[in-house]
C-alpha positions as CSV (number, residue, x, y, z in Angstrom):
1,M,0.0,0.1,-0.1
2,I,2.7,2.4,0.9
3,R,4.7,1.5,-2.0
4,C,1.7,2.2,-4.2
5,L,1.4,5.8,-2.6
6,L,5.2,6.3,-2.9
7,C,5.1,5.5,-6.7
8,L,2.3,8.0,-7.2
9,L,4.1,10.7,-5.4
10,L,7.3,10.0,-7.2
11,T,5.7,10.1,-10.7
12,G,3.7,13.2,-9.9
13,C,0.3,11.6,-10.5
14,A,-0.9,12.5,-7.1
15,A,-0.2,16.2,-7.3
16,P,-1.8,18.7,-9.6
17,D,0.3,20.0,-12.6
18,L,0.9,23.8,-11.7
19,K,2.4,24.5,-15.0
20,R,-0.7,23.6,-16.9
21,V,-2.4,26.8,-18.3
22,A,-5.8,26.8,-19.9
23,T,-5.6,27.0,-23.8
24,P,-8.3,28.9,-25.6
25,A,-9.9,25.6,-26.8
26,T,-10.3,24.6,-23.1
27,T,-11.7,27.8,-22.2
28,A,-14.2,27.8,-25.2
29,R,-15.3,24.2,-24.4
30,A,-15.8,25.3,-20.6
31,E,-17.9,28.4,-21.8
32,A,-19.9,26.2,-24.3
33,G,-20.7,24.0,-21.4
34,R,-21.8,26.8,-19.1
35,E,-24.0,28.2,-22.0
36,R,-25.7,25.0,-22.4
37,Y,-26.3,24.4,-18.8
38,W,-27.9,27.9,-18.5
39,A,-29.9,27.4,-21.6
40,E,-31.4,24.0,-20.2
41,Q,-32.1,25.9,-16.8
42,R,-34.0,28.6,-18.8
43,T,-36.1,26.2,-20.6
44,Q,-37.3,24.7,-17.3
45,Q,-38.4,28.0,-15.8
46,P,-42.2,28.8,-16.0
47,D,-43.1,31.7,-18.3
48,P,-43.6,34.8,-16.2
49,A,-47.3,36.1,-15.9
50,P,-48.1,38.9,-18.3
51,A,-48.1,42.3,-16.8
52,F,-51.6,43.1,-18.2
53,E,-55.1,41.4,-18.5
54,W,-57.7,41.8,-21.3
55,L,-61.2,42.7,-20.5
56,E,-63.8,41.7,-23.0
57,L,-66.6,44.3,-23.6
58,R,-69.6,43.0,-25.6
59,R,-72.1,45.6,-27.0
60,P,-75.3,44.1,-28.2
61,E,-77.2,45.4,-31.4
62,H,-78.4,48.9,-30.6
63,T,-80.1,51.7,-32.2
64,E,-78.2,55.2,-31.8
65,D,-79.8,58.5,-33.5
66,G,-81.9,56.3,-35.7
67,V,-78.9,54.1,-37.0
68,L,-78.9,50.5,-36.4
69,H,-75.5,49.4,-35.0
70,A,-74.4,45.8,-35.1
71,A,-73.2,43.9,-32.2
72,T,-69.6,44.4,-31.3
73,V,-66.9,43.2,-29.1
74,E,-64.0,45.3,-27.9
75,Y,-61.1,44.3,-25.9
76,L,-59.4,46.7,-23.3
77,R,-55.9,46.0,-22.0
78,I,-55.8,46.5,-18.4
79,P,-52.5,46.8,-16.3
80,R,-52.0,44.0,-13.7
81,S,-51.6,45.5,-10.1
82,P,-48.7,43.7,-8.2
């Protein structure tokens, strides 16, 4: 057991390589991995609720100044209060 540990220490396998510097390719791969992770996280988040609501106003058929108006539907956009 001790012999195995000594061999690892003597060959340098147990210690990190301090001379190793991140290459541009390694940095690009790490950045791409981070982007994929956060893209996956964003897809799992629920969509935020809209900041407004639509109110439907129905006007039946009516006569105004002797003119017959058809039934209409109008939509009002109302801001949602916090």
